C-alpha positions in Angstrom: 52.8 19.6 -52.7 56.2 19.7 -51.0 56.7 16.0 -51.9 55.9 16.8 -55.6 58.3 19.8 -55.6 61.1 17.4 -54.5 60.7 15.1 -57.5 63.6 15.9 -59.8 62.5 17.2 -63.2 64.1 15.7 -66.3 64.8 18.2 -69.1 62.5 17.7 -72.1 60.2 15.3 -70.2 56.8 16.9 -69.4 55.7 14.2 -67.0 55.7 14.9 -63.2 56.5 11.3 -62.4 58.8 10.0 -65.1 59.5 6.5 -66.3 62.7 4.8 -67.0 62.7 5.5 -70.7 63.7 9.0 -71.9 60.6 11.1 -72.3 58.4 8.4 -70.9 56.1 8.2 -67.9 55.3 5.5 -65.5 52.7 3.0 -66.6 52.2 1.4 -63.1 52.0 4.0 -60.4 51.0 1.7 -57.6 54.5 1.4 -56.0 55.4 5.1 -56.1 51.8 5.9 -55.0 52.2 3.8 -51.9 55.4 5.6 -51.0 53.8 9.0 -51.6 50.7 8.2 -49.5 52.8 6.9 -46.7 55.0 10.0 -46.6 52.0 12.3 -46.8 50.1 10.3 -44.1 47.2 9.5 -46.6 47.1 5.7 -46.4 43.5 5.4 -47.5 43.7 7.8 -50.6 43.5 6.1 -54.0 44.8 7.6 -57.2 41.3 7.5 -58.4 40.2 9.7 -55.5 42.4 12.5 -57.0 40.2 12.5 -60.1 37.1 13.1 -57.9 38.9 15.9 -56.0 40.0 17.5 -59.3 36.4 17.4 -60.7 34.9 18.7 -57.5 37.4 21.6 -57.3 36.9 22.5 -60.9 33.1 22.6 -60.3 33.6 24.8 -57.3 35.7 27.1 -59.3 32.8 27.5 -61.8 33.8 25.2 -64.6 30.9 23.5 -66.2 30.5 19.7 -66.5 31.3 19.7 -70.3 34.7 21.3 -69.6 35.4 19.1 -66.6 34.5 16.0 -68.7 36.9 17.1 -71.4 39.7 17.5 -68.9 39.0 14.1 -67.4 38.7 12.5 -70.9 35.1 11.5 -70.5 32.8 11.0 -73.5 29.6 11.0 -71.4 28.4 13.7 -69.0 26.9 11.1 -66.8 30.4 9.9 -66.0 31.5 13.4 -65.2 28.5 14.0 -63.0 29.5 11.0 -60.9 33.0 12.6 -60.4 32.1 16.2 -59.7 30.5 16.5 -56.3 29.6 19.8 -54.7 31.3 20.4 -51.4 29.3 21.6 -48.4 30.6 25.2 -48.4 29.3 26.2 -51.9 25.9 24.6 -51.1 25.7 26.6 -47.8 26.7 29.8 -49.7 24.0 29.2 -52.2 21.4 28.6 -49.5 22.4 31.8 -47.7 22.3 33.8 -50.9 18.8 32.4 -51.8 17.6 33.0 -48.3 18.8 36.6 -48.4 17.1 37.2 -51.7 13.8 35.8 -50.5 14.0 37.7 -47.2 14.7 40.9 -49.0 11.8 40.4 -51.3 9.5 39.6 -48.4 10.7 42.7 -46.5 10.1 44.9 -49.5 6.6 43.5 -49.9 5.8 44.2 -46.2 7.1 47.8 -46.6 4.7 48.4 -49.6 1.7 47.1 -47.7 
């Protein structure tokens, strides 16, 4: 994030990484992406990986696949489902929550017997 904050903004240009034309954006990000990865120490990260991270983070924050698909520009939910992966932490939280609910129900049943 520090690297992105150091990129100079151009008045009237909404793009984070601007192109050479006024109001334009870069159409080939490979060269600047190599420089960004090197400075950040993320040599193996592809631009495409950022889409997967975005989708997974959105899913973890509670967004549904339809919304995530719209944000990614997908027409098909199958594409979005390939991008949005649940991380281990939310799965573990869900398992613990379900375990607690079942344990509580079993304990209540035993008390009534």
